[in-house]
ZAZALUM-60574 format. One record per residue (C-alpha): x, y, z; residue in three letters. Coordinates in steps of 0.25 Angstrom, whole numbers, padded with zeros to 4 digits, always signed. Layout:
XYZALA/...
This chain:
-0087-0244+0173MET/-0080-0254+0183ARG/-0067-0251+0176ARG/-0070-0236+0177ILE/-0073-0237+0192PHE/-0060-0246+0194ALA/-0051-0235+0189VAL/-0059-0223+0194LEU/-0052-0221+0207PRO/-0038-0221+0201ARG/-0042-0212+0190ILE/-0049-0203+0200ALA/-0036-0201+0209GLN/-0028-0197+0197SER/-0027-0183+0190GLU/-0029-0189+0176THR/-0039-0183+0166THR/-0051-0192+0163ILE/-0059-0193+0151LEU/-0073-0199+0153LEU/-0080-0204+0140GLU/-0094-0209+0139GLY/-0108-0206+0134GLU/-0117-0195+0141THR/-0123-0199+0154GLY/-0113-0210+0157THR/-0108-0204+0170GLY/-0095-0197+0166LYS/-0098-0185+0175GLY/-0101-0194+0187VAL/-0088-0202+0184LEU/-0080-0189+0183ALA/-0086-0184+0197SER/-0082-0198+0203ALA/-0068-0197+0198ILE/-0067-0183+0204HIS/-0073-0188+0217ASP/-0063-0199+0218ALA/-0051-0190+0215SER/-0042-0182+0224ALA/-0049-0170+0218ARG/-0062-0174+0224ALA/-0063-0162+0234GLU/-0060-0152+0222ARG/-0070-0147+0212PRO/-0076-0156+0201PHE/-0079-0147+0190VAL/-0088-0151+0178VAL/-0087-0144+0165LEU/-0099-0149+0156ASP/-0094-0145+0142CYS/-0108-0149+0136THR/-0115-0139+0144ALA/-0106-0127+0141ILE/-0106-0118+0129ALA/-0094-0121+0120PRO/-0090-0106+0121THR/-0089-0107+0137LEU/-0082-0120+0138ILE/-0068-0113+0138GLU/-0072-0104+0149SER/-0079-0115+0157GLU/-0066-0124+0156LEU/-0055-0113+0158PHE/-0062-0101+0164GLY/-0062-0087+0159HIS/-0057-0073+0164VAL/-0066-0061+0165LYS/-0069-0054+0152GLY/-0064-0066+0144ALA/-0078-0066+0136PHE/-0092-0060+0137THR/-0098-0064+0150GLY/-0084-0067+0157ALA/-0087-0058+0169ALA/-0077-0064+0178THR/-0065-0074+0179ASP/-0070-0088+0179ARG/-0063-0101+0182ALA/-0065-0113+0172GLY/-0068-0127+0175ALA/-0053-0131+0176PHE/-0051-0120+0187GLU/-0063-0124+0194GLN/-0059-0138+0195ALA/-0046-0134+0202LYS/-0041-0146+0211GLY/-0053-0155+0206GLY/-0058-0161+0193THR/-0064-0154+0180ILE/-0074-0163+0173PHE/-0076-0159+0158ILE/-0089-0165+0154ASP/-0089-0168+0139ASP/-0074-0169+0139GLY/-0072-0160+0126ARG/-0071-0146+0125ALA/-0073-0139+0112PRO/-0061-0140+0102ALA/-0057-0126+0104ARG/-0055-0128+0119HIS/-0048-0142+0118ALA/-0034-0135+0118ALA/-0037-0127+0131GLN/-0042-0140+0138LEU/-0030-0148+0134LEU/-0021-0137+0139ARG/-0029-0137+0152ALA/-0027-0152+0153LEU/-0013-0152+0150GLU/-0007-0140+0157GLU/-0017-0139+0168LYS/-0020-0124+0165THR/-0031-0116+0159VAL/-0032-0102+0155LYS/-0046-0095+0157ARG/-0053-0089+0145VAL/-0048-0075+0143GLY/-0036-0077+0153GLY/-0021-0078+0151ASN/-0017-0085+0164GLN/-0016-0101+0164ARG/-0022-0107+0176ILE/-0017-0120+0182LYS/-0027-0131+0184LEU/-0029-0142+0194ASP/-0041-0151+0189ALA/-0043-0165+0185ARG/-0050-0166+0172VAL/-0061-0176+0169ILE/-0067-0175+0155ALA/-0080-0182+0150ALA/-0086-0184+0136THR/-0096-0192+0129ASN/-0088-0192+0116ARG/-0077-0201+0111ASP/-0065-0191+0111LEU/-0056-0201+0105ARG/-0065-0203+0093ALA/-0066-0187+0092GLU/-0051-0186+0093VAL/-0050-0196+0081ASN/-0060-0187+0073ARG/-0053-0174+0077GLY/-0064-0168+0085THR/-0056-0169+0098PHE/-0042-0165+0101ARG/-0033-0177+0103ALA/-0024-0170+0113ASP/-0036-0166+0122SER/-0041-0180+0121PHE/-0028-0186+0125TYR/-0027-0177+0137ARG/-0041-0180+0142LEU/-0040-0195+0139ASN/-0031-0198+0150VAL/-0041-0207+0157VAL/-0053-0211+0148ARG/-0065-0217+0155ILE/-0076-0221+0146GLN/-0090-0222+0153VAL/-0100-0232+0147LEU/-0114-0228+0144PHE/-0125-0233+0152ALA/-0130-0243+0141SER/-0117-0250+0142ALA/-0119-0252+0157ARG/-0130-0262+0156VAL/-0128-0268+0170THR/-0127-0254+0176SER/-0140-0248+0171LYS/-0148-0254+0183ALA/-0137-0251+0193ARG/-0137-0236+0188LEU/-0152-0235+0188ALA/-0153-0241+0203ARG/-0142-0231+0207TYR/-0149-0219+0201PHE/-0162-0224+0207HIS/-0156-0225+0221ALA/-0151-0211+0220GLU/-0165-0206+0218LEU/-0173-0216+0227VAL/-0163-0222+0237PRO/-0174-0232+0243ASP/-0180-0236+0229GLY/-0177-0246+0218ALA/-0179-0246+0203LEU/-0188-0257+0198SER/-0183-0269+0190ASP/-0191-0265+0178ASP/-0185-0251+0178LEU/-0171-0257+0179ILE/-0174-0266+0168ALA/-0179-0255+0159THR/-0166-0247+0162PHE/-0157-0258+0158ARG/-0164-0260+0145ARG/-0162-0245+0141GLN/-0150-0240+0134SER/-0149-0226+0141TRP/-0143-0217+0130PRO/-0142-0207+0141GLY/-0133-0216+0149ASN/-0133-0215+0165VAL/-0139-0201+0165ARG/-0151-0206+0157GLU/-0152-0218+0166LEU/-0152-0209+0179ARG/-0163-0201+0173ALA/-0172-0213+0170ALA/-0170-0218+0185VAL/-0174-0204+0189GLU/-0187-0204+0181ARG/-0190-0218+0186ALA/-0189-0212+0200VAL/-0198-0200+0197LEU/-0208-0209+0190ARG/-0210-0220+0200ARG/-0223-0221+0207PRO/-0225-0215+0221ARG/-0229-0224+0233SER/-0244-0225+0235PRO/-0250-0216+0245ARG/-0255-0223+0258PRO/-0269-0226+0259ARG/-0277-0217+0268PRO/-0281-0222+0282THR/-0296-0225+0284PRO/-0304-0214+0288GLY/-0295-0203+0282ALA/-0301-0191+0275ASP/-0299-0194+0260LEU/-0305-0180+0256ARG/-0293-0172+0262ARG/-0279-0175+0259PRO/-0269-0176+0271PRO/-0262-0163+0275ALA/-0249-0168+0269ASP/-0254-0172+0256SER/-0249-0164+0243PRO/-0259-0156+0236ALA/-0266-0163+0224PHE/-0259-0162+0211ASP/-0268-0163+0199PRO/-0257-0166+0189ARG/-0257-0181+0184PRO/-0248-0190+0193LEU/-0237-0191+0184PRO/-0235-0176+0183ARG/-0236-0175+0198GLN/-0225-0186+0199GLN/-0216-0178+0189ALA/-0218-0165+0196ALA/-0214-0171+0209ARG/-0202-0177+0203GLY/-0198-0164+0197ARG/-0200-0157+0210SER/-0191-0167+0217MET/-0180-0166+0206GLU/-0180-0151+0206GLU/-0179-0150+0222ARG/-0167-0160+0221TYR/-0160-0153+0210MET/-0161-0139+0218ARG/-0156-0146+0231GLU/-0145-0152+0223LEU/-0140-0139+0217ILE/-0141-0132+0230SER/-0132-0143+0237ARG/-0122-0142+0226ALA/-0122-0127+0227LYS/-0126-0125+0212GLY/-0114-0134+0207ASN/-0118-0143+0196LEU/-0106-0153+0198SER/-0108-0154+0213GLU/-0123-0156+0211ALA/-0120-0167+0201SER/-0111-0174+0211ARG/-0121-0173+0222LEU/-0132-0179+0214ALA/-0123-0189+0207LYS/-0130-0184+0195MET/-0124-0181+0181ASP/-0122-0167+0178ARG/-0129-0167+0165SER/-0141-0173+0171TYR/-0140-0163+0183LEU/-0140-0151+0174ARG/-0152-0156+0166THR/-0160-0157+0180LEU/-0155-0143+0183LEU/-0160-0137+0170ARG/-0173-0144+0172LYS/-0176-0136+0185TYR/-0168-0124+0180ASN/-0158-0125+0191LEU/-0144-0119+0190ARG/-0131-0122+0196THR/-0118-0113+0197GLY/-0112-0120+0185ASP/-0119-0111+0175THR/-0110-0115+0163ALA/-0113-0130+0163SER/-0127-0128+0169ASP/-0135-0118+0161PRO/-0149-0115+0165PRO/-0159-0122+0156GLY/-0174-0123+0154PRO/-0183-0133+0162ASN/-0182-0146+0153THR/-0191-0154+0161ASP/
């Protein structure tokens, strides 16, 4: 990671296409956002295309846009992700379009032009490309499951992000960092830090963050002050909450859920319904953020990558 950070400023200032490889949850999206923020394009759009959250039949339209009447439901012209990122950066999360779109993606990278679905005019592009995948694309090229020419065009600068279990000395530091975001004036116990160090974290940084959040929600509350002598114990103070008959653990879970839902609503409001902006404001991974949105049936303006879902809590 130190080697990555050492070359990051020089890479960010270039216009080079970047390929980020690493397991799910290792922070590839955070790294892509940091590269954009450190580049000369920082004031322009940072458009994220999450291929794993889009139906295969819609990827072409999401990438390149479409014209009115191109297919059923295409009621108006629509700009694709490449056009929306004009002057900025497009982050293709999963880094691998279906094989039938690989040739179009390669042409967009090579010629800096796209043609909308159903259209005839080629549109010039001005967007820097960062792609991310949790697959070994070189191995897939050798197996014939990924186009070699597309790989060589994406593989200009290749950054491999290590998974959390390989960052043994970073586990405690990451845990303390996430905890400080949630509780600025608190600290994790040594026992909990030791537990975090022993675990392998197959879900990587995303799983570690969720574990820290659970620890914060489950921590015991401070004891209530003792009543002053002579106080009327039969009647609660005017500002005390109404008695909740549910068991204490359920009360704590409900309070945590209520706080989390209020936070998510405020976050989406401040981001004006933009999922990428909300992810940047909260310094939260997009996939984890999308899970929380679905948990509370909240929607953003990015309907293609953020479909509504049932409450999964």
